[in-house]
PDBQT receptor file of N, H, CA, C and O in Angstrom, charges set to zero:
ATOM      1  N   MET A   1       0.816  -1.208   0.026  1.00  0.00    +0.000 N 
ATOM      2  CA  MET A   1       0.005   0.024   0.014  1.00  0.00    +0.000 C 
ATOM      3  C   MET A   1       0.910   1.226   0.010  1.00  0.00    +0.000 C 
ATOM      4  O   MET A   1       1.855   1.351   0.789  1.00  0.00    +0.000 OA
ATOM      5  N   GLY A   2       0.576   2.094  -0.897  1.00  0.00    +0.000 N 
ATOM      6  H   GLY A   2      -0.192   1.993  -1.530  1.00  0.00    +0.000 HD
ATOM      7  CA  GLY A   2       1.419   3.288  -0.960  1.00  0.00    +0.000 C 
ATOM      8  C   GLY A   2       0.912   4.262  -2.034  1.00  0.00    +0.000 C 
ATOM      9  O   GLY A   2      -0.287   4.407  -2.271  1.00  0.00    +0.000 OA
ATOM     10  N   ARG A   3       1.866   4.904  -2.651  1.00  0.00    +0.000 N 
ATOM     11  H   ARG A   3       2.840   4.786  -2.458  1.00  0.00    +0.000 HD
ATOM     12  CA  ARG A   3       1.463   5.920  -3.633  1.00  0.00    +0.000 C 
ATOM     13  C   ARG A   3       0.809   5.374  -4.869  1.00  0.00    +0.000 C 
ATOM     14  O   ARG A   3      -0.014   6.065  -5.471  1.00  0.00    +0.000 OA
ATOM     15  N   GLY A   4       1.130   4.177  -5.277  1.00  0.00    +0.000 N 
ATOM     16  H   GLY A   4       1.798   3.616  -4.788  1.00  0.00    +0.000 HD
ATOM     17  CA  GLY A   4       0.550   3.598  -6.470  1.00  0.00    +0.000 C 
ATOM     18  C   GLY A   4      -0.757   2.885  -6.209  1.00  0.00    +0.000 C 
ATOM     19  O   GLY A   4      -1.422   2.463  -7.154  1.00  0.00    +0.000 OA
ATOM     20  N   ASP A   5      -1.141   2.737  -4.966  1.00  0.00    +0.000 N 
ATOM     21  H   ASP A   5      -0.600   3.079  -4.197  1.00  0.00    +0.000 HD
ATOM     22  CA  ASP A   5      -2.352   1.919  -4.608  1.00  0.00    +0.000 C 
ATOM     23  C   ASP A   5      -3.580   2.868  -4.725  1.00  0.00    +0.000 C 
ATOM     24  O   ASP A   5      -3.687   3.781  -3.906  1.00  0.00    +0.000 OA
ATOM     25  N   GLN A   6      -4.469   2.706  -5.657  1.00  0.00    +0.000 N 
ATOM     26  H   GLN A   6      -4.382   1.965  -6.322  1.00  0.00    +0.000 HD
ATOM     27  CA  GLN A   6      -5.608   3.493  -5.865  1.00  0.00    +0.000 C 
ATOM     28  C   GLN A   6      -6.642   3.380  -4.711  1.00  0.00    +0.000 C 
ATOM     29  O   GLN A   6      -7.489   4.259  -4.547  1.00  0.00    +0.000 OA
ATOM     30  N   ARG A   7      -6.561   2.296  -3.923  1.00  0.00    +0.000 N 
ATOM     31  H   ARG A   7      -5.874   1.582  -4.057  1.00  0.00    +0.000 HD
ATOM     32  CA  ARG A   7      -7.494   2.157  -2.857  1.00  0.00    +0.000 C 
ATOM     33  C   ARG A   7      -7.158   2.905  -1.550  1.00  0.00    +0.000 C 
ATOM     34  O   ARG A   7      -8.028   3.087  -0.698  1.00  0.00    +0.000 OA
ATOM     35  N   SER A   8      -5.939   3.319  -1.405  1.00  0.00    +0.000 N 
ATOM     36  H   SER A   8      -5.232   3.170  -2.097  1.00  0.00    +0.000 HD
ATOM     37  CA  SER A   8      -5.472   3.990  -0.205  1.00  0.00    +0.000 C 
ATOM     38  C   SER A   8      -5.617   5.501  -0.362  1.00  0.00    +0.000 C 
ATOM     39  O   SER A   8      -5.664   6.022  -1.476  1.00  0.00    +0.000 OA
ATOM     40  N   LYS A   9      -5.687   6.189   0.765  1.00  0.00    +0.000 N 
ATOM     41  H   LYS A   9      -5.649   5.766   1.670  1.00  0.00    +0.000 HD
ATOM     42  CA  LYS A   9      -5.842   7.642   0.748  1.00  0.00    +0.000 C 
ATOM     43  C   LYS A   9      -4.644   8.241   0.083  1.00  0.00    +0.000 C 
ATOM     44  O   LYS A   9      -4.833   9.175  -0.696  1.00  0.00    +0.000 OA
ATOM     45  N   LYS A  10      -3.384   7.789   0.314  1.00  0.00    +0.000 N 
ATOM     46  H   LYS A  10      -3.230   7.030   0.947  1.00  0.00    +0.000 HD
ATOM     47  CA  LYS A  10      -2.208   8.322  -0.203  1.00  0.00    +0.000 C 
ATOM     48  C   LYS A  10      -2.238   8.138  -1.746  1.00  0.00    +0.000 C 
ATOM     49  O   LYS A  10      -1.894   9.056  -2.490  1.00  0.00    +0.000 OA
ATOM     50  N   GLY A  11      -2.654   6.937  -2.209  1.00  0.00    +0.000 N 
ATOM     51  H   GLY A  11      -2.934   6.191  -1.605  1.00  0.00    +0.000 HD
ATOM     52  CA  GLY A  11      -2.699   6.695  -3.608  1.00  0.00    +0.000 C 
ATOM     53  C   GLY A  11      -3.715   7.628  -4.356  1.00  0.00    +0.000 C 
ATOM     54  O   GLY A  11      -3.473   8.097  -5.468  1.00  0.00    +0.000 OA
ATOM     55  N   LYS A  12      -4.874   7.861  -3.656  1.00  0.00    +0.000 N 
ATOM     56  H   LYS A  12      -5.070   7.480  -2.752  1.00  0.00    +0.000 HD
ATOM     57  CA  LYS A  12      -5.868   8.783  -4.259  1.00  0.00    +0.000 C 
ATOM     58  C   LYS A  12      -5.354  10.221  -4.320  1.00  0.00    +0.000 C 
ATOM     59  O   LYS A  12      -5.645  10.953  -5.266  1.00  0.00    +0.000 OA
ATOM     60  N   MET A  13      -4.567  10.628  -3.274  1.00  0.00    +0.000 N 
ATOM     61  H   MET A  13      -4.330  10.033  -2.506  1.00  0.00    +0.000 HD
ATOM     62  CA  MET A  13      -4.057  11.993  -3.315  1.00  0.00    +0.000 C 
ATOM     63  C   MET A  13      -3.063  12.148  -4.473  1.00  0.00    +0.000 C 
ATOM     64  O   MET A  13      -3.081  13.171  -5.157  1.00  0.00    +0.000 OA
ATOM     65  N   ILE A  14      -2.207  11.165  -4.703  1.00  0.00    +0.000 N 
ATOM     66  H   ILE A  14      -2.193  10.334  -4.147  1.00  0.00    +0.000 HD
ATOM     67  CA  ILE A  14      -1.226  11.154  -5.769  1.00  0.00    +0.000 C 
ATOM     68  C   ILE A  14      -1.913  11.184  -7.114  1.00  0.00    +0.000 C 
ATOM     69  O   ILE A  14      -1.484  11.888  -8.028  1.00  0.00    +0.000 OA
ATOM     70  N   ALA A  15      -3.003  10.400  -7.235  1.00  0.00    +0.000 N 
ATOM     71  H   ALA A  15      -3.351   9.828  -6.493  1.00  0.00    +0.000 HD
ATOM     72  CA  ALA A  15      -3.736  10.340  -8.521  1.00  0.00    +0.000 C 
ATOM     73  C   ALA A  15      -4.704  11.508  -8.697  1.00  0.00    +0.000 C 
ATOM     74  O   ALA A  15      -5.159  11.789  -9.805  1.00  0.00    +0.000 OA
ATOM     75  N   GLY A  16      -5.009  12.175  -7.604  1.00  0.00    +0.000 N 
ATOM     76  H   GLY A  16      -4.639  11.947  -6.703  1.00  0.00    +0.000 HD
ATOM     77  CA  GLY A  16      -5.910  13.359  -7.704  1.00  0.00    +0.000 C 
ATOM     78  C   GLY A  16      -7.404  12.949  -7.805  1.00  0.00    +0.000 C 
ATOM     79  O   GLY A  16      -8.214  13.672  -8.385  1.00  0.00    +0.000 OA
ATOM     80  N   SER A  17      -7.742  11.798  -7.241  1.00  0.00    +0.000 N 
ATOM     81  H   SER A  17      -7.084  11.210  -6.770  1.00  0.00    +0.000 HD
ATOM     82  CA  SER A  17      -9.143  11.343  -7.347  1.00  0.00    +0.000 C 
ATOM     83  C   SER A  17      -9.677  11.281  -5.936  1.00  0.00    +0.000 C 
ATOM     84  O   SER A  17      -8.941  11.448  -4.964  1.00  0.00    +0.000 OA
ATOM     85  N   TYR A  18     -10.964  11.040  -5.843  1.00  0.00    +0.000 N 
ATOM     86  H   TYR A  18     -11.562  10.905  -6.633  1.00  0.00    +0.000 HD
ATOM     87  CA  TYR A  18     -11.717  10.946  -4.634  1.00  0.00    +0.000 C 
ATOM     88  C   TYR A  18     -12.417   9.639  -4.512  1.00  0.00    +0.000 C 
ATOM     89  O   TYR A  18     -12.610   8.960  -5.521  1.00  0.00    +0.000 OA
ATOM     90  N   GLY A  19     -12.824   9.231  -3.292  1.00  0.00    +0.000 N 
ATOM     91  H   GLY A  19     -12.667   9.783  -2.473  1.00  0.00    +0.000 HD
ATOM     92  CA  GLY A  19     -13.501   7.965  -3.178  1.00  0.00    +0.000 C 
ATOM     93  C   GLY A  19     -13.808   7.728  -1.650  1.00  0.00    +0.000 C 
ATOM     94  O   GLY A  19     -13.807   8.662  -0.850  1.00  0.00    +0.000 OA
ATOM     95  N   VAL A  20     -14.055   6.499  -1.313  1.00  0.00    +0.000 N 
ATOM     96  H   VAL A  20     -14.056   5.739  -1.964  1.00  0.00    +0.000 HD
ATOM     97  CA  VAL A  20     -14.391   6.090   0.061  1.00  0.00    +0.000 C 
ATOM     98  C   VAL A  20     -13.362   6.518   1.024  1.00  0.00    +0.000 C 
ATOM     99  O   VAL A  20     -13.676   7.101   2.062  1.00  0.00    +0.000 OA
ATOM    100  N   ASN A  21     -12.080   6.234   0.698  1.00  0.00    +0.000 N 
ATOM    101  H   ASN A  21     -11.825   5.761  -0.145  1.00  0.00    +0.000 HD
ATOM    102  CA  ASN A  21     -10.941   6.518   1.567  1.00  0.00    +0.000 C 
ATOM    103  C   ASN A  21     -10.564   8.005   1.582  1.00  0.00    +0.000 C 
ATOM    104  O   ASN A  21      -9.889   8.472   2.499  1.00  0.00    +0.000 OA
ATOM    105  N   ARG A  22     -11.011   8.745   0.551  1.00  0.00    +0.000 N 
ATOM    106  H   ARG A  22     -11.559   8.366  -0.194  1.00  0.00    +0.000 HD
ATOM    107  CA  ARG A  22     -10.665  10.171   0.470  1.00  0.00    +0.000 C 
ATOM    108  C   ARG A  22     -11.909  10.950   0.036  1.00  0.00    +0.000 C 
ATOM    109  O   ARG A  22     -12.063  11.259  -1.146  1.00  0.00    +0.000 OA
ATOM    110  N   PRO A  23     -12.758  11.257   0.941  1.00  0.00    +0.000 N 
ATOM    111  CA  PRO A  23     -14.031  11.954   0.547  1.00  0.00    +0.000 C 
ATOM    112  C   PRO A  23     -13.687  13.418   0.248  1.00  0.00    +0.000 C 
ATOM    113  O   PRO A  23     -12.675  13.971   0.679  1.00  0.00    +0.000 OA
ATOM    114  N   ARG A  24     -14.628  14.009  -0.539  1.00  0.00    +0.000 N 
ATOM    115  H   ARG A  24     -15.450  13.560  -0.889  1.00  0.00    +0.000 HD
ATOM    116  CA  ARG A  24     -14.469  15.431  -0.893  1.00  0.00    +0.000 C 
ATOM    117  C   ARG A  24     -14.706  16.312   0.330  1.00  0.00    +0.000 C 
ATOM    118  O   ARG A  24     -15.419  15.886   1.238  1.00  0.00    +0.000 OA
ATOM    119  N   PRO A  25     -14.137  17.533   0.399  1.00  0.00    +0.000 N 
ATOM    120  CA  PRO A  25     -14.311  18.412   1.527  1.00  0.00    +0.000 C 
ATOM    121  C   PRO A  25     -15.809  18.778   1.637  1.00  0.00    +0.000 C 
ATOM    122  O   PRO A  25     -16.450  19.020   0.614  1.00  0.00    +0.000 OA
ATOM    123  N   SER A  26     -16.382  18.822   2.872  1.00  0.00    +0.000 N 
ATOM    124  H   SER A  26     -15.862  18.626   3.703  1.00  0.00    +0.000 HD
ATOM    125  CA  SER A  26     -17.770  19.110   3.015  1.00  0.00    +0.000 C 
ATOM    126  C   SER A  26     -17.991  20.600   2.905  1.00  0.00    +0.000 C 
ATOM    127  O   SER A  26     -17.023  21.360   2.918  1.00  0.00    +0.000 OA
ATOM    128  N   ALA A  27     -19.234  21.046   2.797  1.00  0.00    +0.000 N 
ATOM    129  H   ALA A  27     -20.020  20.428   2.787  1.00  0.00    +0.000 HD
ATOM    130  CA  ALA A  27     -19.601  22.436   2.652  1.00  0.00    +0.000 C 
ATOM    131  C   ALA A  27     -19.202  23.183   3.941  1.00  0.00    +0.000 C 
ATOM    132  O   ALA A  27     -18.779  24.338   3.889  1.00  0.00    +0.000 OA
ATOM    133  N   VAL A  28     -19.338  22.528   5.061  1.00  0.00    +0.000 N 
ATOM    134  H   VAL A  28     -19.681  21.590   5.104  1.00  0.00    +0.000 HD
ATOM    135  CA  VAL A  28     -19.000  23.155   6.336  1.00  0.00    +0.000 C 
ATOM    136  C   VAL A  28     -17.517  23.419   6.394  1.00  0.00    +0.000 C 
ATOM    137  O   VAL A  28     -17.116  24.506   6.811  1.00  0.00    +0.000 OA
ATOM    138  N   ALA A  29     -16.697  22.497   6.003  1.00  0.00    +0.000 N 
ATOM    139  H   ALA A  29     -17.022  21.614   5.664  1.00  0.00    +0.000 HD
ATOM    140  CA  ALA A  29     -15.295  22.683   6.008  1.00  0.00    +0.000 C 
ATOM    141  C   ALA A  29     -14.834  23.831   5.055  1.00  0.00    +0.000 C 
ATOM    142  O   ALA A  29     -13.936  24.617   5.358  1.00  0.00    +0.000 OA
ATOM    143  N   LYS A  30     -15.493  23.861   3.928  1.00  0.00    +0.000 N 
ATOM    144  H   LYS A  30     -16.222  23.222   3.681  1.00  0.00    +0.000 HD
ATOM    145  CA  LYS A  30     -15.187  24.969   2.973  1.00  0.00    +0.000 C 
ATOM    146  C   LYS A  30     -15.528  26.336   3.557  1.00  0.00    +0.000 C 
ATOM    147  O   LYS A  30     -14.771  27.294   3.401  1.00  0.00    +0.000 OA
ATOM    148  N   ALA A  31     -16.659  26.416   4.221  1.00  0.00    +0.000 N 
ATOM    149  H   ALA A  31     -17.274  25.637   4.348  1.00  0.00    +0.000 HD
ATOM    150  CA  ALA A  31     -17.096  27.690   4.778  1.00  0.00    +0.000 C 
ATOM    151  C   ALA A  31     -16.174  28.124   5.895  1.00  0.00    +0.000 C 
ATOM    152  O   ALA A  31     -15.895  29.318   6.002  1.00  0.00    +0.000 OA
ATOM    153  N   LYS A  32     -15.667  27.193   6.763  1.00  0.00    +0.000 N 
ATOM    154  H   LYS A  32     -15.894  26.223   6.676  1.00  0.00    +0.000 HD
ATOM    155  CA  LYS A  32     -14.730  27.528   7.754  1.00  0.00    +0.000 C 
ATOM    156  C   LYS A  32     -13.391  28.039   7.199  1.00  0.00    +0.000 C 
ATOM    157  O   LYS A  32     -12.801  28.990   7.712  1.00  0.00    +0.000 OA
ATOM    158  N   ALA A  33     -12.940  27.370   6.135  1.00  0.00    +0.000 N 
ATOM    159  H   ALA A  33     -13.419  26.597   5.718  1.00  0.00    +0.000 HD
ATOM    160  CA  ALA A  33     -11.702  27.792   5.490  1.00  0.00    +0.000 C 
ATOM    161  C   ALA A  33     -11.859  29.154   4.870  1.00  0.00    +0.000 C 
ATOM    162  O   ALA A  33     -10.930  29.959   4.933  1.00  0.00    +0.000 OA
ATOM    163  N   ALA A  34     -12.997  29.446   4.273  1.00  0.00    +0.000 N 
ATOM    164  H   ALA A  34     -13.752  28.791   4.222  1.00  0.00    +0.000 HD
ATOM    165  CA  ALA A  34     -13.188  30.777   3.617  1.00  0.00    +0.000 C 
ATOM    166  C   ALA A  34     -13.264  31.852   4.686  1.00  0.00    +0.000 C 
ATOM    167  O   ALA A  34     -12.722  32.940   4.495  1.00  0.00    +0.000 OA
ATOM    168  N   LYS A  35     -13.940  31.570   5.843  1.00  0.00    +0.000 N 
ATOM    169  H   LYS A  35     -14.380  30.686   5.999  1.00  0.00    +0.000 HD
ATOM    170  CA  LYS A  35     -14.081  32.534   6.936  1.00  0.00    +0.000 C 
ATOM    171  C   LYS A  35     -12.709  32.870   7.497  1.00  0.00    +0.000 C 
ATOM    172  O   LYS A  35     -12.394  34.038   7.727  1.00  0.00    +0.000 OA
ATOM    173  N   ALA A  36     -11.895  31.845   7.715  1.00  0.00    +0.000 N 
ATOM    174  H   ALA A  36     -12.151  30.897   7.527  1.00  0.00    +0.000 HD
ATOM    175  CA  ALA A  36     -10.572  32.023   8.245  1.00  0.00    +0.000 C 
ATOM    176  C   ALA A  36      -9.693  32.831   7.311  1.00  0.00    +0.000 C 
ATOM    177  O   ALA A  36      -8.899  33.654   7.768  1.00  0.00    +0.000 OA
ATOM    178  N   LEU A  37      -9.823  32.608   5.992  1.00  0.00    +0.000 N 
ATOM    179  H   LEU A  37     -10.468  31.940   5.621  1.00  0.00    +0.000 HD
ATOM    180  CA  LEU A  37      -9.073  33.363   5.047  1.00  0.00    +0.000 C 
ATOM    181  C   LEU A  37      -9.472  34.824   5.029  1.00  0.00    +0.000 C 
ATOM    182  O   LEU A  37      -8.597  35.676   4.872  1.00  0.00    +0.000 OA
ATOM    183  N   LEU A  38     -10.751  35.163   5.181  1.00  0.00    +0.000 N 
ATOM    184  H   LEU A  38     -11.462  34.471   5.308  1.00  0.00    +0.000 HD
ATOM    185  CA  LEU A  38     -11.223  36.505   5.207  1.00  0.00    +0.000 C 
ATOM    186  C   LEU A  38     -10.720  37.271   6.405  1.00  0.00    +0.000 C 
ATOM    187  O   LEU A  38     -10.400  38.457   6.318  1.00  0.00    +0.000 OA
ATOM    188  N   GLU A  39     -10.651  36.537   7.590  1.00  0.00    +0.000 N 
ATOM    189  H   GLU A  39     -10.910  35.574   7.661  1.00  0.00    +0.000 HD
ATOM    190  CA  GLU A  39     -10.165  37.158   8.829  1.00  0.00    +0.000 C 
ATOM    191  C   GLU A  39      -8.700  37.558   8.609  1.00  0.00    +0.000 C 
ATOM    192  O   GLU A  39      -8.294  38.643   9.024  1.00  0.00    +0.000 OA
ATOM    193  N   VAL A  40      -7.924  36.721   7.979  1.00  0.00    +0.000 N 
ATOM    194  H   VAL A  40      -8.254  35.839   7.641  1.00  0.00    +0.000 HD
ATOM    195  CA  VAL A  40      -6.504  37.013   7.792  1.00  0.00    +0.000 C 
ATOM    196  C   VAL A  40      -6.303  38.164   6.791  1.00  0.00    +0.000 C 
ATOM    197  O   VAL A  40      -5.371  38.955   6.937  1.00  0.00    +0.000 OA
ATOM    198  N   VAL A  41      -7.156  38.254   5.802  1.00  0.00    +0.000 N 
ATOM    199  H   VAL A  41      -7.913  37.611   5.684  1.00  0.00    +0.000 HD
ATOM    200  CA  VAL A  41      -7.058  39.294   4.794  1.00  0.00    +0.000 C 
ATOM    201  C   VAL A  41      -7.495  40.635   5.346  1.00  0.00    +0.000 C 
ATOM    202  O   VAL A  41      -6.906  41.659   5.000  1.00  0.00    +0.000 OA
ATOM    203  N   GLU A  42      -8.506  40.659   6.193  1.00  0.00    +0.000 N 
ATOM    204  H   GLU A  42      -8.984  39.827   6.474  1.00  0.00    +0.000 HD
ATOM    205  CA  GLU A  42      -9.092  41.907   6.697  1.00  0.00    +0.000 C 
ATOM    206  C   GLU A  42      -8.171  42.630   7.719  1.00  0.00    +0.000 C 
ATOM    207  O   GLU A  42      -8.200  43.858   7.805  1.00  0.00    +0.000 OA
ATOM    208  N   LYS A  43      -7.370  41.885   8.476  1.00  0.00    +0.000 N 
ATOM    209  H   LYS A  43      -7.346  40.888   8.406  1.00  0.00    +0.000 HD
ATOM    210  CA  LYS A  43      -6.516  42.490   9.445  1.00  0.00    +0.000 C 
ATOM    211  C   LYS A  43      -5.404  43.286   8.817  1.00  0.00    +0.000 C 
ATOM    212  O   LYS A  43      -4.662  42.768   7.982  1.00  0.00    +0.000 OA
ATOM    213  N   PRO A  44      -5.272  44.572   9.215  1.00  0.00    +0.000 N 
ATOM    214  CA  PRO A  44      -4.202  45.323   8.638  1.00  0.00    +0.000 C 
ATOM    215  C   PRO A  44      -2.798  44.905   9.219  1.00  0.00    +0.000 C 
ATOM    216  O   PRO A  44      -2.645  44.563  10.392  1.00  0.00    +0.000 OA
ATOM    217  N   ALA A  45      -1.843  44.962   8.332  1.00  0.00    +0.000 N 
ATOM    218  H   ALA A  45      -1.968  45.240   7.380  1.00  0.00    +0.000 HD
ATOM    219  CA  ALA A  45      -0.504  44.550   8.759  1.00  0.00    +0.000 C 
ATOM    220  C   ALA A  45       0.126  45.667   9.622  1.00  0.00    +0.000 C 
ATOM    221  O   ALA A  45      -0.078  46.855   9.371  1.00  0.00    +0.000 OA
ATOM    222  N   LYS A  46       0.861  45.268  10.598  1.00  0.00    +0.000 N 
ATOM    223  H   LYS A  46       1.026  44.303  10.802  1.00  0.00    +0.000 HD
ATOM    224  CA  LYS A  46       1.562  46.244  11.455  1.00  0.00    +0.000 C 
ATOM    225  C   LYS A  46       2.720  46.815  10.658  1.00  0.00    +0.000 C 
ATOM    226  O   LYS A  46       3.466  46.071  10.023  1.00  0.00    +0.000 OA
ATOM    227  N   VAL A  47       2.878  48.155  10.689  1.00  0.00    +0.000 N 
ATOM    228  H   VAL A  47       2.272  48.760  11.205  1.00  0.00    +0.000 HD
ATOM    229  CA  VAL A  47       3.895  48.811   9.982  1.00  0.00    +0.000 C 
ATOM    230  C   VAL A  47       4.954  49.291  10.983  1.00  0.00    +0.000 C 
ATOM    231  O   VAL A  47       4.650  50.028  11.921  1.00  0.00    +0.000 OA
ATOM    232  N   LYS A  48       6.175  48.868  10.769  1.00  0.00    +0.000 N 
ATOM    233  H   LYS A  48       6.423  48.269  10.007  1.00  0.00    +0.000 HD
ATOM    234  CA  LYS A  48       7.224  49.330  11.638  1.00  0.00    +0.000 C 
ATOM    235  C   LYS A  48       7.929  50.548  11.054  1.00  0.00    +0.000 C 
ATOM    236  O   LYS A  48       8.247  50.589   9.865  1.00  0.00    +0.000 OA
ATOM    237  N   LYS A  49       8.171  51.552  11.924  1.00  0.00    +0.000 N 
ATOM    238  H   LYS A  49       7.913  51.518  12.889  1.00  0.00    +0.000 HD
ATOM    239  CA  LYS A  49       8.884  52.730  11.404  1.00  0.00    +0.000 C 
ATOM    240  C   LYS A  49      10.374  52.378  11.492  1.00  0.00    +0.000 C 
ATOM    241  O   LYS A  49      10.886  51.833  12.469  1.00  0.00    +0.000 OA
ATOM    242  N   VAL A  50      11.019  52.741  10.377  1.00  0.00    +0.000 N 
ATOM    243  H   VAL A  50      10.603  53.184   9.582  1.00  0.00    +0.000 HD
ATOM    244  CA  VAL A  50      12.432  52.473  10.298  1.00  0.00    +0.000 C 
ATOM    245  C   VAL A  50      13.201  53.799  10.643  1.00  0.00    +0.000 C 
ATOM    246  O   VAL A  50      13.011  54.818   9.979  1.00  0.00    +0.000 OA
ATOM    247  N   VAL A  51      14.015  53.759  11.630  1.00  0.00    +0.000 N 
ATOM    248  H   VAL A  51      14.169  52.931  12.170  1.00  0.00    +0.000 HD
ATOM    249  CA  VAL A  51      14.726  54.924  12.045  1.00  0.00    +0.000 C 
ATOM    250  C   VAL A  51      16.181  54.683  11.753  1.00  0.00    +0.000 C 
ATOM    251  O   VAL A  51      16.738  53.673  12.184  1.00  0.00    +0.000 OA
ATOM    252  N   ALA A  52      16.813  55.583  11.031  1.00  0.00    +0.000 N 
ATOM    253  H   ALA A  52      16.361  56.404  10.681  1.00  0.00    +0.000 HD
ATOM    254  CA  ALA A  52      18.188  55.448  10.713  1.00  0.00    +0.000 C 
ATOM    255  C   ALA A  52      19.070  55.806  11.934  1.00  0.00    +0.000 C 
ATOM    256  O   ALA A  52      18.852  56.789  12.642  1.00  0.00    +0.000 OA
ATOM    257  N   ASN A  53      20.025  54.980  12.112  1.00  0.00    +0.000 N 
ATOM    258  H   ASN A  53      20.202  54.181  11.536  1.00  0.00    +0.000 HD
ATOM    259  CA  ASN A  53      20.979  55.231  13.274  1.00  0.00    +0.000 C 
ATOM    260  C   ASN A  53      21.979  56.308  12.846  1.00  0.00    +0.000 C 
ATOM    261  O   ASN A  53      22.626  56.171  11.808  1.00  0.00    +0.000 OA
ATOM    262  N   LYS A  54      22.104  57.341  13.612  1.00  0.00    +0.000 N 
ATOM    263  H   LYS A  54      21.578  57.452  14.456  1.00  0.00    +0.000 HD
ATOM    264  CA  LYS A  54      23.088  58.338  13.366  1.00  0.00    +0.000 C 
ATOM    265  C   LYS A  54      24.435  57.859  13.852  1.00  0.00    +0.000 C 
ATOM    266  O   LYS A  54      24.519  57.202  14.890  1.00  0.00    +0.000 OA
ATOM    267  N   PRO A  55      25.499  58.175  13.118  1.00  0.00    +0.000 N 
ATOM    268  CA  PRO A  55      26.814  57.724  13.595  1.00  0.00    +0.000 C 
ATOM    269  C   PRO A  55      27.198  58.560  14.806  1.00  0.00    +0.000 C 
ATOM    270  O   PRO A  55      26.820  59.724  14.936  1.00  0.00    +0.000 OA
ATOM    271  N   ALA A  56      27.985  57.907  15.711  1.00  0.00    +0.000 N 
ATOM    272  H   ALA A  56      28.293  56.962  15.605  1.00  0.00    +0.000 HD
ATOM    273  CA  ALA A  56      28.378  58.561  16.916  1.00  0.00    +0.000 C 
ATOM    274  C   ALA A  56      29.288  59.755  16.605  1.00  0.00    +0.000 C 
ATOM    275  O   ALA A  56      30.077  59.711  15.662  1.00  0.00    +0.000 OA
ATOM    276  N   ALA A  57      29.171  60.824  17.408  1.00  0.00    +0.000 N 
ATOM    277  H   ALA A  57      28.529  60.860  18.174  1.00  0.00    +0.000 HD
ATOM    278  CA  ALA A  57      30.118  61.969  17.156  1.00  0.00    +0.000 C 
ATOM    279  C   ALA A  57      31.525  61.581  17.512  1.00  0.00    +0.000 C 
ATOM    280  O   ALA A  57      31.767  60.892  18.503  1.00  0.00    +0.000 OA
ATOM    281  N   LYS A  58      32.457  62.032  16.688  1.00  0.00    +0.000 N 
ATOM    282  H   LYS A  58      32.260  62.592  15.883  1.00  0.00    +0.000 HD
ATOM    283  CA  LYS A  58      33.860  61.695  16.930  1.00  0.00    +0.000 C 
ATOM    284  C   LYS A  58      34.359  62.624  18.001  1.00  0.00    +0.000 C 
ATOM    285  O   LYS A  58      34.078  63.822  18.012  1.00  0.00    +0.000 OA
ATOM    286  N   LYS A  59      35.116  62.025  18.911  1.00  0.00    +0.000 N 
ATOM    287  H   LYS A  59      35.345  61.051  18.903  1.00  0.00    +0.000 HD
ATOM    288  CA  LYS A  59      35.781  62.834  19.962  1.00  0.00    +0.000 C 
ATOM    289  C   LYS A  59      37.102  63.366  19.398  1.00  0.00    +0.000 C 
ATOM    290  O   LYS A  59      37.898  62.619  18.829  1.00  0.00    +0.000 OA
ATOM    291  N   THR A  60      37.310  64.650  19.567  1.00  0.00    +0.000 N 
ATOM    292  H   THR A  60      36.664  65.256  20.029  1.00  0.00    +0.000 HD
ATOM    293  CA  THR A  60      38.582  65.300  19.078  1.00  0.00    +0.000 C 
ATOM    294  C   THR A  60      39.507  65.488  20.286  1.00  0.00    +0.000 C 
ATOM    295  O   THR A  60      39.064  65.876  21.367  1.00  0.00    +0.000 OA
ATOM    296  N   VAL A  61      40.732  65.221  20.093  1.00  0.00    +0.000 N 
ATOM    297  H   VAL A  61      41.092  64.906  19.215  1.00  0.00    +0.000 HD
ATOM    298  CA  VAL A  61      41.754  65.450  21.120  1.00  0.00    +0.000 C 
ATOM    299  C   VAL A  61      42.587  66.630  20.693  1.00  0.00    +0.000 C 
ATOM    300  O   VAL A  61      43.114  66.680  19.582  1.00  0.00    +0.000 OA
ATOM    301  N   LYS A  62      42.696  67.599  21.622  1.00  0.00    +0.000 N 
ATOM    302  H   LYS A  62      42.268  67.557  22.524  1.00  0.00    +0.000 HD
ATOM    303  CA  LYS A  62      43.513  68.791  21.327  1.00  0.00    +0.000 C 
ATOM    304  C   LYS A  62      45.001  68.403  21.450  1.00  0.00    +0.000 C 
ATOM    305  O   LYS A  62      45.420  67.711  22.377  1.00  0.00    +0.000 OA
ATOM    306  N   LYS A  63      45.745  68.873  20.495  1.00  0.00    +0.000 N 
ATOM    307  H   LYS A  63      45.405  69.435  19.742  1.00  0.00    +0.000 HD
ATOM    308  CA  LYS A  63      47.192  68.603  20.531  1.00  0.00    +0.000 C 
ATOM    309  C   LYS A  63      47.819  69.637  21.475  1.00  0.00    +0.000 C 
ATOM    310  O   LYS A  63      47.425  70.803  21.528  1.00  0.00    +0.000 OA
ATOM    311  N   LYS A  64      48.815  69.142  22.214  1.00  0.00    +0.000 N 
ATOM    312  H   LYS A  64      49.135  68.196  22.172  1.00  0.00    +0.000 HD
ATOM    313  CA  LYS A  64      49.566  70.077  23.088  1.00  0.00    +0.000 C 
ATOM    314  C   LYS A  64      50.567  70.913  22.265  1.00  0.00    +0.000 C 
ATOM    315  O   LYS A  64      51.241  70.385  21.380  1.00  0.00    +0.000 OA
ATOM    316  N   GLU A  65      50.653  72.165  22.553  1.00  0.00    +0.000 N 
ATOM    317  H   GLU A  65      50.106  72.594  23.271  1.00  0.00    +0.000 HD
ATOM    318  CA  GLU A  65      51.562  72.985  21.825  1.00  0.00    +0.000 C 
ATOM    319  C   GLU A  65      52.907  72.899  22.503  1.00  0.00    +0.000 C 
ATOM    320  O   GLU A  65      52.978  72.953  23.730  1.00  0.00    +0.000 OA
ATOM    321  N   ALA A  66      53.954  72.769  21.757  1.00  0.00    +0.000 N 
ATOM    322  H   ALA A  66      53.896  72.725  20.759  1.00  0.00    +0.000 HD
ATOM    323  CA  ALA A  66      55.286  72.637  22.355  1.00  0.00    +0.000 C 
ATOM    324  C   ALA A  66      56.024  73.966  22.554  1.00  0.00    +0.000 C 
ATOM    325  O   ALA A  66      57.152  73.977  23.049  1.00  0.00    +0.000 OA
TER     326      ALA A  66
């Protein structure tokens, strides 16, 4: 039993067919999936503000006069 076996679920998935071991999705399952997809699409994505890091100020050392 495996991918080549038309009677097993795995074999039906590979062949792309339906039957007793692999029934078609019910209307309830399709409705739940559509509702979940709509909830994901409707939520706005969080936008992060990008702040550029300023380079640190260089410290200057005064030279001693001779």
